[in-house]
TORDO-65027 format. One record per atom (N, C-alpha, C, CB): atom name; x, y, z negated; residue number from 1; chain. Coordinates in pm, whole numbers. Each point is the difference from the previous one (the first is absolute). Glycine has a CB too. Example, Ala and Ser with C-alpha at 12.3 -4.5 7.8 and 13.67 -1.06 7.14 Angstrom:
{'N'; {1319; -569; -780}; 1; 'A'}
{'CA'; {-89; 119; 0}; 1; 'A'}
{'C'; {90; 120; 0}; 1; 'A'}
{'CB'; {-189; -117; -125}; 1; 'A'}
{'N'; {154; 222; 197}; 2; 'A'}
{'CA'; {82; 119; -6}; 2; 'A'}
{'C'; {-77; 109; -73}; 2; 'A'}
{'CB'; {118; -63; 215}; 2; 'A'}
***
This chain:
{'N'; {79; -91; 2}; 1; 'A'}
{'CA'; {-73; 74; -3}; 1; 'A'}
{'C'; {81; 131; -18}; 1; 'A'}
{'CB'; {-171; -169; -65}; 1; 'A'}
{'N'; {109; 286; 176}; 2; 'A'}
{'CA'; {93; 113; 1}; 2; 'A'}
{'C'; {-120; 121; -78}; 2; 'A'}
{'CB'; {186; -82; 267}; 2; 'A'}
{'N'; {-115; 185; -341}; 3; 'A'}
{'CA'; {-26; 61; -79}; 3; 'A'}
{'C'; {56; 152; 93}; 3; 'A'}
{'CB'; {2; -210; -231}; 3; 'A'}
{'N'; {-135; 283; 242}; 4; 'A'}
{'CA'; {105; 172; 57}; 4; 'A'}
{'C'; {-25; 120; -75}; 4; 'A'}
{'CB'; {-17; -50; 247}; 4; 'A'}
{'N'; {55; 122; -256}; 5; 'A'}
{'CA'; {-81; 140; -53}; 5; 'A'}
{'C'; {128; 98; 57}; 5; 'A'}
{'CB'; {-165; -85; -268}; 5; 'A'}
{'N'; {88; 208; 222}; 6; 'A'}
{'CA'; {64; 143; 51}; 6; 'A'}
{'C'; {55; 54; -136}; 6; 'A'}
{'CB'; {-178; 66; 213}; 6; 'A'}
{'N'; {260; -24; -249}; 7; 'A'}
{'CA'; {5; 153; -106}; 7; 'A'}
{'C'; {89; 39; 55}; 7; 'A'}
{'CB'; {-59; -30; -224}; 7; 'A'}
{'N'; {20; 177; 260}; 8; 'A'}
{'CA'; {31; 152; 65}; 8; 'A'}
{'C'; {115; -105; 129}; 8; 'A'}
{'CB'; {-4; 269; -282}; 8; 'A'}
{'N'; {106; -259; 300}; 9; 'A'}
{'CA'; {10; -9; 141}; 9; 'A'}
{'C'; {113; -178; -48}; 9; 'A'}
{'CB'; {-21; 365; 150}; 9; 'A'}
{'N'; {-30; -425; -218}; 10; 'A'}
{'CA'; {96; -149; -32}; 10; 'A'}
{'C'; {-128; -102; -13}; 10; 'A'}
{'CB'; {245; 104; -167}; 10; 'A'}
{'N'; {-219; -224; 288}; 11; 'A'}
{'CA'; {-94; -34; 52}; 11; 'A'}
{'C'; {-7; -188; -117}; 11; 'A'}
{'CB'; {37; 205; 311}; 11; 'A'}
{'N'; {-73; -222; -399}; 12; 'A'}
{'CA'; {39; -99; -102}; 12; 'A'}
{'C'; {-54; -137; 79}; 12; 'A'}
{'CB'; {-21; 168; -243}; 12; 'A'}
{'N'; {122; -284; 251}; 13; 'A'}
{'CA'; {-49; -102; 68}; 13; 'A'}
{'C'; {31; -109; -128}; 13; 'A'}
{'CB'; {44; 87; 287}; 13; 'A'}
{'N'; {-184; -161; -285}; 14; 'A'}
{'CA'; {32; -120; -108}; 14; 'A'}
{'C'; {-25; -93; 35}; 14; 'A'}
{'CB'; {-27; 85; -150}; 14; 'A'}
{'N'; {165; -207; 123}; 15; 'A'}
{'CA'; {-27; -153; 56}; 15; 'A'}
{'C'; {-24; -114; -62}; 15; 'A'}
{'CB'; {114; 71; 125}; 15; 'A'}
{'N'; {-197; -89; -135}; 16; 'A'}
{'CA'; {-62; -110; -134}; 16; 'A'}
{'C'; {-20; -174; 95}; 16; 'A'}
{'CB'; {-201; 255; -173}; 16; 'A'}
{'N'; {269; -291; 117}; 17; 'A'}
{'CA'; {73; -134; 49}; 17; 'A'}
{'C'; {-102; -124; -95}; 17; 'A'}
{'CB'; {308; 126; 43}; 17; 'A'}
{'N'; {-410; -170; -30}; 18; 'A'}
{'CA'; {-78; -132; -60}; 18; 'A'}
{'C'; {17; -74; 34}; 18; 'A'}
{'CB'; {-122; 48; -40}; 18; 'A'}
{'N'; {109; -143; -72}; 19; 'A'}
{'CA'; {13; -165; 18}; 19; 'A'}
{'C'; {-124; -55; -69}; 19; 'A'}
{'CB'; {269; -17; -8}; 19; 'A'}
{'N'; {-336; -32; 52}; 20; 'A'}
{'CA'; {-95; -94; -65}; 20; 'A'}
{'C'; {-33; -130; -93}; 20; 'A'}
{'CB'; {-2; 108; 161}; 20; 'A'}
{'N'; {134; -155; -132}; 21; 'A'}
{'CA'; {-5; -143; -107}; 21; 'A'}
{'C'; {151; -33; -24}; 21; 'A'}
{'CB'; {-238; -124; 103}; 21; 'A'}
{'N'; {331; 153; -72}; 22; 'A'}
{'CA'; {143; -2; -3}; 22; 'A'}
{'C'; {71; 146; -98}; 22; 'A'}
{'CB'; {-24; -147; 272}; 22; 'A'}
{'N'; {126; 150; -318}; 23; 'A'}
{'CA'; {46; 72; -56}; 23; 'A'}
{'C'; {145; 70; 111}; 23; 'A'}
{'CB'; {-129; -143; -247}; 23; 'A'}
{'N'; {219; 249; 258}; 24; 'A'}
{'CA'; {54; 1; 71}; 24; 'A'}
{'C'; {158; -35; -24}; 24; 'A'}
{'CB'; {-198; 128; 66}; 24; 'A'}
{'N'; {295; -179; 19}; 25; 'A'}
{'CA'; {81; -98; 20}; 25; 'A'}
{'C'; {136; 143; 62}; 25; 'A'}
{'CB'; {-216; -289; 60}; 25; 'A'}
{'N'; {324; 237; -107}; 26; 'A'}
{'CA'; {143; 59; 43}; 26; 'A'}
{'C'; {-15; 82; 204}; 26; 'A'}
{'CB'; {154; -268; -217}; 26; 'A'}
{'N'; {-144; 149; 220}; 27; 'A'}
{'CA'; {-33; 4; 161}; 27; 'A'}
{'C'; {-91; 130; 102}; 27; 'A'}
{'CB'; {1; -262; -90}; 27; 'A'}
{'N'; {-134; 218; 15}; 28; 'A'}
{'CA'; {-106; 43; 27}; 28; 'A'}
{'C'; {12; 187; -7}; 28; 'A'}
{'CB'; {-111; -266; -94}; 28; 'A'}
{'N'; {173; 304; -75}; 29; 'A'}
{'CA'; {43; 84; -10}; 29; 'A'}
{'C'; {99; 143; 50}; 29; 'A'}
{'CB'; {-97; -191; -94}; 29; 'A'}
{'N'; {241; 91; 137}; 30; 'A'}
{'CA'; {90; 16; 66}; 30; 'A'}
{'C'; {-66; 23; 143}; 30; 'A'}
{'CB'; {155; -127; -165}; 30; 'A'}
{'N'; {-241; 64; 238}; 31; 'A'}
{'CA'; {-37; -8; 180}; 31; 'A'}
{'C'; {-71; 189; -11}; 31; 'A'}
{'CB'; {-109; -373; 76}; 31; 'A'}
{'N'; {-4; 379; -206}; 32; 'A'}
{'CA'; {-104; 101; 30}; 32; 'A'}
{'C'; {102; 164; -73}; 32; 'A'}
{'CB'; {-287; -220; -29}; 32; 'A'}
{'N'; {365; 215; -5}; 33; 'A'}
{'CA'; {139; 90; -22}; 33; 'A'}
{'C'; {54; 22; 100}; 33; 'A'}
{'CB'; {51; -69; -178}; 33; 'A'}
{'N'; {15; -36; 240}; 34; 'A'}
{'CA'; {67; 19; 148}; 34; 'A'}
{'C'; {-35; 93; 69}; 34; 'A'}
{'CB'; {20; -190; 19}; 34; 'A'}
{'N'; {-165; 140; 36}; 35; 'A'}
{'CA'; {-139; 46; 58}; 35; 'A'}
{'C'; {-3; 196; -24}; 35; 'A'}
{'CB'; {-148; -296; -91}; 35; 'A'}
{'N'; {159; 320; 15}; 36; 'A'}
{'CA'; {-61; 119; -101}; 36; 'A'}
{'C'; {112; 84; 49}; 36; 'A'}
{'CB'; {-125; -111; -239}; 36; 'A'}
{'N'; {235; 50; 169}; 37; 'A'}
{'CA'; {131; 110; 78}; 37; 'A'}
{'C'; {24; -78; 109}; 37; 'A'}
{'CB'; {143; 111; -198}; 37; 'A'}
{'N'; {-191; -118; 321}; 38; 'A'}
{'CA'; {48; -21; 129}; 38; 'A'}
{'C'; {-111; 129; 53}; 38; 'A'}
{'CB'; {94; -309; 14}; 38; 'A'}
{'N'; {-217; 318; -83}; 39; 'A'}
{'CA'; {-107; 93; 8}; 39; 'A'}
{'C'; {80; 137; -42}; 39; 'A'}
{'CB'; {-213; -180; -60}; 39; 'A'}
{'N'; {198; 128; -59}; 40; 'A'}
{'CA'; {-8; 174; -55}; 40; 'A'}
{'C'; {148; 50; -29}; 40; 'A'}
{'CB'; {-245; -27; -139}; 40; 'A'}
{'N'; {388; -64; 117}; 41; 'A'}
{'CA'; {136; 9; -41}; 41; 'A'}
{'C'; {-16; -43; -95}; 41; 'A'}
{'CB'; {87; 149; 90}; 41; 'A'}
{'N'; {50; -102; -121}; 42; 'A'}
{'CA'; {73; -75; -158}; 42; 'A'}
{'C'; {-94; 32; -112}; 42; 'A'}
{'CB'; {263; 43; 56}; 42; 'A'}
{'N'; {-301; 113; -51}; 43; 'A'}
{'CA'; {37; 75; -137}; 43; 'A'}
{'C'; {-203; 27; 25}; 43; 'A'}
{'CB'; {367; 157; -22}; 43; 'A'}
{'N'; {-379; -191; 144}; 44; 'A'}
{'CA'; {-165; -4; 33}; 44; 'A'}
{'C'; {-49; 149; 44}; 44; 'A'}
{'CB'; {-48; -199; -193}; 44; 'A'}
{'N'; {144; 284; 257}; 45; 'A'}
{'CA'; {32; 176; 55}; 45; 'A'}
{'C'; {-16; -33; 139}; 45; 'A'}
{'CB'; {195; 119; -172}; 45; 'A'}
{'N'; {-242; -214; 251}; 46; 'A'}
{'CA'; {69; -13; 172}; 46; 'A'}
{'C'; {-116; 50; 35}; 46; 'A'}
{'CB'; {166; -215; 55}; 46; 'A'}
{'N'; {-262; 306; -157}; 47; 'A'}
{'CA'; {-91; 43; 104}; 47; 'A'}
{'C'; {-12; 143; -87}; 47; 'A'}
{'CB'; {-143; -250; 120}; 47; 'A'}
{'N'; {195; 414; -76}; 48; 'A'}
{'CA'; {-54; 64; -69}; 48; 'A'}
{'C'; {-168; 39; -66}; 48; 'A'}
{'CB'; {220; 24; 113}; 48; 'A'}
{'N'; {-249; 0; -202}; 49; 'A'}
{'CA'; {-132; 20; 2}; 49; 'A'}
{'C'; {-146; -110; -16}; 49; 'A'}
{'CB'; {149; 168; 128}; 49; 'A'}
{'N'; {-38; -332; -193}; 50; 'A'}
{'CA'; {-84; -127; -21}; 50; 'A'}
{'C'; {77; 8; -62}; 50; 'A'}
{'CB'; {-119; -125; 138}; 50; 'A'}
{'N'; {60; 76; -272}; 51; 'A'}
{'CA'; {26; -119; -154}; 51; 'A'}
{'C'; {-45; -109; -17}; 51; 'A'}
{'CB'; {-1; 143; -109}; 51; 'A'}
{'N'; {90; -262; 159}; 52; 'A'}
{'CA'; {-99; -151; -36}; 52; 'A'}
{'C'; {70; -7; -64}; 52; 'A'}
{'CB'; {-110; -126; 144}; 52; 'A'}
{'N'; {39; 25; -196}; 53; 'A'}
{'CA'; {-30; -66; -192}; 53; 'A'}
{'C'; {-41; -175; 93}; 53; 'A'}
{'CB'; {-185; 294; -237}; 53; 'A'}
{'N'; {249; -372; 106}; 54; 'A'}
{'CA'; {-11; -108; 28}; 54; 'A'}
{'C'; {-90; -49; -79}; 54; 'A'}
{'CB'; {191; -5; 85}; 54; 'A'}
{'N'; {-264; -109; -103}; 55; 'A'}
{'CA'; {-48; -83; -147}; 55; 'A'}
{'C'; {-68; -156; 35}; 55; 'A'}
{'CB'; {-73; 261; -127}; 55; 'A'}
{'N'; {147; -372; 104}; 56; 'A'}
{'CA'; {-2; -100; -15}; 56; 'A'}
{'C'; {-107; -2; -77}; 56; 'A'}
{'CB'; {208; -46; 48}; 56; 'A'}
{'N'; {-331; -30; -35}; 57; 'A'}
{'CA'; {-72; -92; -54}; 57; 'A'}
{'C'; {-50; -151; -48}; 57; 'A'}
{'CB'; {14; 176; 82}; 57; 'A'}
{'N'; {-55; -263; -128}; 58; 'A'}
{'CA'; {6; -142; -35}; 58; 'A'}
{'C'; {-64; -45; -132}; 58; 'A'}
{'CB'; {201; 7; 130}; 58; 'A'}
{'N'; {-271; -84; -105}; 59; 'A'}
{'CA'; {-99; -59; -132}; 59; 'A'}
{'C'; {90; -24; -162}; 59; 'A'}
{'CB'; {-157; -160; 220}; 59; 'A'}
{'N'; {286; 105; -155}; 60; 'A'}
{'CA'; {84; -58; -78}; 60; 'A'}
{'C'; {116; 95; 1}; 60; 'A'}
{'CB'; {-88; -231; 40}; 60; 'A'}
{'N'; {122; 228; -155}; 61; 'A'}
{'CA'; {170; 83; -2}; 61; 'A'}
{'C'; {56; -70; 79}; 61; 'A'}
{'CB'; {49; 75; -219}; 61; 'A'}
{'N'; {92; -53; 267}; 62; 'A'}
{'CA'; {114; -89; 59}; 62; 'A'}
{'C'; {100; -48; -111}; 62; 'A'}
{'CB'; {-16; 131; 226}; 62; 'A'}
{'N'; {49; -218; -224}; 63; 'A'}
{'CA'; {112; -68; -101}; 63; 'A'}
{'C'; {155; 21; 1}; 63; 'A'}
{'CB'; {-162; -162; 15}; 63; 'A'}
{'N'; {145; 176; 149}; 64; 'A'}
{'CA'; {123; 7; -7}; 64; 'A'}
{'C'; {89; 102; 121}; 64; 'A'}
{'CB'; {-57; -243; -122}; 64; 'A'}
{'N'; {-73; 355; 111}; 65; 'A'}
{'CA'; {25; 115; 117}; 65; 'A'}
{'C'; {90; 102; -55}; 65; 'A'}
{'CB'; {-230; -23; 105}; 65; 'A'}
{'N'; {340; 17; -11}; 66; 'A'}
{'CA'; {150; 113; -69}; 66; 'A'}
{'C'; {-65; 84; 102}; 66; 'A'}
{'CB'; {287; -129; -81}; 66; 'A'}
{'N'; {-289; 267; -18}; 67; 'A'}
{'CA'; {-44; 121; 67}; 67; 'A'}
{'C'; {143; 87; 40}; 67; 'A'}
{'CB'; {-250; 2; -148}; 67; 'A'}
{'N'; {252; 44; 300}; 68; 'A'}
{'CA'; {109; 17; 58}; 68; 'A'}
{'C'; {-48; 187; -72}; 68; 'A'}
{'CB'; {66; -249; 268}; 68; 'A'}
{'N'; {53; 277; -214}; 69; 'A'}
{'CA'; {7; 169; -45}; 69; 'A'}
{'C'; {-56; 46; 139}; 69; 'A'}
{'CB'; {241; 35; -183}; 69; 'A'}
{'N'; {-370; 26; 97}; 70; 'A'}
{'CA'; {-45; 96; 166}; 70; 'A'}
{'C'; {-6; 137; -27}; 70; 'A'}
{'CB'; {-163; -171; 103}; 70; 'A'}
{'N'; {143; 273; -66}; 71; 'A'}
{'CA'; {23; 147; -26}; 71; 'A'}
{'C'; {-152; 44; -76}; 71; 'A'}
{'CB'; {188; 50; 237}; 71; 'A'}
{'N'; {-182; 16; -351}; 72; 'A'}
{'CA'; {-140; 64; -29}; 72; 'A'}
{'C'; {-93; 30; 98}; 72; 'A'}
{'CB'; {105; 86; -156}; 72; 'A'}
***
């Protein structure tokens, strides 16, 4: 799901990736981050005026997910 809104001259894009049954694993998480970095740059500043955000959702908490460092 993508949610977008404008505040002043900034468009905020929130990407919500949801699982219906399972939790996230490290390979899936890394693949999502790689795609977002390819689209928006390493620090999310690839497009002036666009502020991306990324949310992972799942019905159960991941047990072995290693959160990679991402920009705020």
